[in-house]
Backbone as JSON Lines, residues from 0, in Angstrom:
{"i":0,"aa":"M","n":[0.32,10.66,16.71],"ca":[0.38,10.19,15.34],"c":[1.59,10.84,14.66]}
{"i":1,"aa":"G","n":[2.49,10.0,14.11],"ca":[3.68,10.51,13.45],"c":[3.43,10.93,12.01]}
{"i":2,"aa":"R","n":[4.47,11.48,11.41],"ca":[4.37,11.91,10.02],"c":[4.59,10.74,9.09]}
{"i":3,"aa":"L","n":[3.86,10.72,7.99],"ca":[4.02,9.67,7.0],"c":[5.33,9.84,6.26]}
{"i":4,"aa":"R","n":[5.98,8.73,5.94],"ca":[7.23,8.76,5.18],"c":[6.91,9.03,3.71]}
{"i":5,"aa":"V","n":[7.9,9.5,2.98],"ca":[7.8,9.64,1.53],"c":[8.17,8.28,0.95]}
{"i":6,"aa":"L","n":[7.23,7.64,0.28],"ca":[7.44,6.29,-0.25],"c":[7.19,6.25,-1.74]}
{"i":7,"aa":"S","n":[7.89,5.36,-2.42],"ca":[7.62,5.12,-3.84],"c":[6.58,4.01,-3.93]}
{"i":8,"aa":"G","n":[6.04,3.82,-5.11],"ca":[5.08,2.74,-5.33],"c":[5.69,1.39,-5.02]}
{"i":9,"aa":"R","n":[6.95,1.21,-5.4],"ca":[7.65,-0.06,-5.15],"c":[7.82,-0.29,-3.65]}
{"i":10,"aa":"D","n":[8.15,0.78,-2.89],"ca":[8.29,0.67,-1.43],"c":[6.98,0.21,-0.79]}
{"i":11,"aa":"V","n":[5.87,0.78,-1.25],"ca":[4.56,0.43,-0.71],"c":[4.23,-1.02,-1.03]}
{"i":12,"aa":"C","n":[4.55,-1.46,-2.25],"ca":[4.28,-2.85,-2.63],"c":[5.08,-3.83,-1.78]}
{"i":13,"aa":"V","n":[6.33,-3.5,-1.48],"ca":[7.16,-4.35,-0.63],"c":[6.58,-4.42,0.78]}
{"i":14,"aa":"L","n":[6.13,-3.28,1.29],"ca":[5.53,-3.23,2.62],"c":[4.25,-4.07,2.66]}
{"i":15,"aa":"L","n":[3.41,-3.92,1.64],"ca":[2.17,-4.7,1.58],"c":[2.46,-6.19,1.44]}
{"i":16,"aa":"A","n":[3.45,-6.54,0.62],"ca":[3.81,-7.95,0.42],"c":[4.27,-8.58,1.73]}
{"i":17,"aa":"G","n":[4.92,-7.8,2.56],"ca":[5.36,-8.29,3.86],"c":[4.23,-8.55,4.83]}
{"i":18,"aa":"H","n":[3.03,-8.11,4.47],"ca":[1.85,-8.32,5.32],"c":[0.78,-9.14,4.61]}
{"i":19,"aa":"G","n":[1.21,-10.01,3.71],"ca":[0.28,-10.98,3.13],"c":[-0.35,-10.62,1.8]}
{"i":20,"aa":"F","n":[-0.03,-9.46,1.25],"ca":[-0.58,-9.07,-0.05],"c":[0.27,-9.67,-1.17]}
{"i":21,"aa":"V","n":[-0.37,-10.03,-2.27],"ca":[0.34,-10.54,-3.44],"c":[-0.01,-9.68,-4.65]}
{"i":22,"aa":"E","n":[0.94,-9.58,-5.58],"ca":[0.71,-8.77,-6.79],"c":[-0.11,-9.58,-7.78]}
{"i":23,"aa":"V","n":[-1.13,-8.96,-8.33],"ca":[-1.94,-9.57,-9.4],"c":[-1.67,-8.77,-10.67]}
{"i":24,"aa":"P","n":[-2.16,-9.21,-11.82],"ca":[-1.82,-8.51,-13.07],"c":[-2.03,-7.0,-13.0]}
{"i":25,"aa":"R","n":[-1.09,-6.29,-13.62],"ca":[-1.1,-4.82,-13.61],"c":[-2.26,-4.23,-14.39]}
{"i":26,"aa":"R","n":[-2.58,-2.98,-14.02],"ca":[-3.58,-2.19,-14.72],"c":[-2.91,-0.89,-15.13]}
{"i":27,"aa":"G","n":[-2.26,-0.88,-16.29],"ca":[-1.59,0.34,-16.75],"c":[-0.44,0.7,-15.84]}
{"i":28,"aa":"S","n":[-0.48,1.91,-15.25],"ca":[0.62,2.37,-14.4],"c":[0.39,2.03,-12.93]}
{"i":29,"aa":"H","n":[-0.55,1.15,-12.63],"ca":[-0.82,0.77,-11.25],"c":[-0.51,-0.71,-11.02]}
{"i":30,"aa":"V","n":[0.06,-1.0,-9.86],"ca":[0.28,-2.37,-9.42],"c":[-0.91,-2.7,-8.53]}
{"i":31,"aa":"V","n":[-1.58,-3.81,-8.8],"ca":[-2.74,-4.2,-8.0],"c":[-2.29,-5.27,-7.02]}
{"i":32,"aa":"M","n":[-2.49,-4.99,-5.73],"ca":[-2.11,-5.91,-4.66],"c":[-3.39,-6.45,-4.02]}
{"i":33,"aa":"Q","n":[-3.4,-7.76,-3.74],"ca":[-4.58,-8.38,-3.13],"c":[-4.18,-9.25,-1.95]}
{"i":34,"aa":"K","n":[-5.11,-9.31,-0.99],"ca":[-4.94,-10.19,0.16],"c":[-6.27,-10.89,0.39]}
{"i":35,"aa":"R","n":[-6.21,-12.21,0.37],"ca":[-7.43,-12.99,0.61],"c":[-7.56,-13.23,2.11]}
{"i":36,"aa":"T","n":[-8.73,-12.89,2.62],"ca":[-9.04,-13.14,4.02],"c":[-10.24,-14.06,4.06]}
{"i":37,"aa":"E","n":[-10.54,-14.56,5.23],"ca":[-11.68,-15.45,5.34],"c":[-12.97,-14.7,5.0]}
{"i":38,"aa":"G","n":[-13.59,-15.07,3.9],"ca":[-14.84,-14.46,3.5],"c":[-14.74,-13.24,2.6]}
{"i":39,"aa":"S","n":[-13.53,-12.71,2.36],"ca":[-13.41,-11.54,1.49],"c":[-12.0,-11.42,0.91]}
{"i":40,"aa":"T","n":[-11.86,-10.49,-0.01],"ca":[-10.57,-10.18,-0.61],"c":[-10.36,-8.68,-0.52]}
{"i":41,"aa":"I","n":[-9.18,-8.27,-0.07],"ca":[-8.83,-6.86,0.01],"c":[-7.98,-6.54,-1.23]}
{"i":42,"aa":"T","n":[-8.42,-5.57,-2.02],"ca":[-7.71,-5.18,-3.23],"c":[-7.25,-3.73,-3.08]}
{"i":43,"aa":"V","n":[-5.95,-3.5,-3.33],"ca":[-5.38,-2.17,-3.19],"c":[-4.59,-1.82,-4.45]}
{"i":44,"aa":"P","n":[-5.04,-0.84,-5.24],"ca":[-4.24,-0.39,-6.38],"c":[-3.15,0.58,-5.89]}
{"i":45,"aa":"V","n":[-1.92,0.36,-6.34],"ca":[-0.79,1.2,-5.93],"c":[-0.18,1.81,-7.18]}
{"i":46,"aa":"P","n":[-0.15,3.15,-7.29],"ca":[0.47,3.77,-8.45],"c":[1.98,3.48,-8.48]}
{"i":47,"aa":"D","n":[2.49,3.12,-9.63],"ca":[3.91,2.79,-9.76],"c":[4.68,4.08,-10.05]}
{"i":48,"aa":"H","n":[4.69,4.98,-9.07],"ca":[5.34,6.28,-9.2],"c":[6.57,6.35,-8.31]}
{"i":49,"aa":"R","n":[7.46,7.27,-8.62],"ca":[8.68,7.46,-7.83],"c":[8.34,7.96,-6.43]}
{"i":50,"aa":"E","n":[7.31,8.79,-6.32],"ca":[6.89,9.32,-5.02],"c":[5.36,9.36,-4.98]}
{"i":51,"aa":"I","n":[4.77,8.74,-3.98],"ca":[3.31,8.7,-3.84],"c":[2.88,9.88,-2.99]}
{"i":52,"aa":"R","n":[1.86,10.59,-3.44],"ca":[1.34,11.74,-2.71],"c":[0.71,11.3,-1.4]}
{"i":53,"aa":"I","n":[0.7,12.21,-0.43],"ca":[0.22,11.91,0.92],"c":[-1.24,11.44,0.9]}
{"i":54,"aa":"G","n":[-2.1,12.12,0.15],"ca":[-3.51,11.73,0.09],"c":[-3.69,10.34,-0.49]}
{"i":55,"aa":"T","n":[-2.89,10.0,-1.49],"ca":[-2.94,8.67,-2.1],"c":[-2.45,7.63,-1.1]}
{"i":56,"aa":"L","n":[-1.4,7.95,-0.38],"ca":[-0.87,7.03,0.63],"c":[-1.89,6.79,1.74]}
{"i":57,"aa":"Q","n":[-2.58,7.84,2.16],"ca":[-3.63,7.7,3.18],"c":[-4.74,6.78,2.69]}
{"i":58,"aa":"S","n":[-5.09,6.89,1.42],"ca":[-6.11,6.03,0.84],"c":[-5.65,4.57,0.81]}
{"i":59,"aa":"I","n":[-4.38,4.35,0.47],"ca":[-3.82,3.0,0.45],"c":[-3.86,2.4,1.86]}
{"i":60,"aa":"I","n":[-3.5,3.2,2.87],"ca":[-3.53,2.74,4.25],"c":[-4.95,2.34,4.65]}
{"i":61,"aa":"R","n":[-5.91,3.18,4.31],"ca":[-7.31,2.92,4.65],"c":[-7.81,1.64,3.97]}
{"i":62,"aa":"Q","n":[-7.5,1.49,2.67],"ca":[-7.96,0.33,1.92],"c":[-7.31,-0.97,2.39]}
{"i":63,"aa":"S","n":[-6.02,-0.89,2.76],"ca":[-5.29,-2.1,3.14],"c":[-5.64,-2.57,4.55]}
{"i":64,"aa":"M","n":[-6.21,-1.67,5.36],"ca":[-6.57,-1.96,6.75],"c":[-5.34,-2.32,7.59]}
{"i":65,"aa":"L","n":[-4.17,-1.83,7.2],"ca":[-2.95,-1.99,7.98],"c":[-2.79,-0.79,8.9]}
{"i":66,"aa":"P","n":[-2.06,-0.95,10.01],"ca":[-1.87,0.19,10.92],"c":[-1.06,1.3,10.27]}
{"i":67,"aa":"R","n":[-1.47,2.51,10.5],"ca":[-0.79,3.68,9.94],"c":[0.68,3.75,10.37]}
{"i":68,"aa":"A","n":[0.98,3.24,11.56],"ca":[2.35,3.29,12.1],"c":[3.36,2.63,11.17]}
{"i":69,"aa":"L","n":[2.94,1.66,10.37],"ca":[3.85,1.0,9.43],"c":[4.38,1.96,8.37]}
{"i":70,"aa":"F","n":[3.63,3.02,8.1],"ca":[3.97,3.96,7.03],"c":[4.57,5.26,7.57]}
{"i":71,"aa":"E","n":[4.78,5.34,8.89],"ca":[5.28,6.56,9.51],"c":[6.78,6.52,9.72]}
{"i":72,"aa":"H","n":[7.37,7.69,9.99],"ca":[8.8,7.8,10.31],"c":[9.06,7.04,11.61]}
{"i":73,"aa":"D","n":[10.25,6.49,11.72],"ca":[10.66,5.79,12.95],"c":[11.38,6.76,13.87]}
{"i":74,"aa":"E","n":[10.66,7.66,14.48],"ca":[11.28,8.67,15.36],"c":[10.92,8.42,16.79]}
């Protein structure tokens, strides 16, 4: 398992958008991203910060159900 990259909220939103998530109306300082799947909807709030903390990024990865490798360094 590689190390997670330092990402901004905008970087995470672009990455999620590339995997089928769309932006829905904002909630204050958070961008809400959603992906509709058969039978359910995955909702992921992303803080619109310059740098997202590691614990927050891990939570976003868990909620989005995307592979962790997408958020790791390319080493």
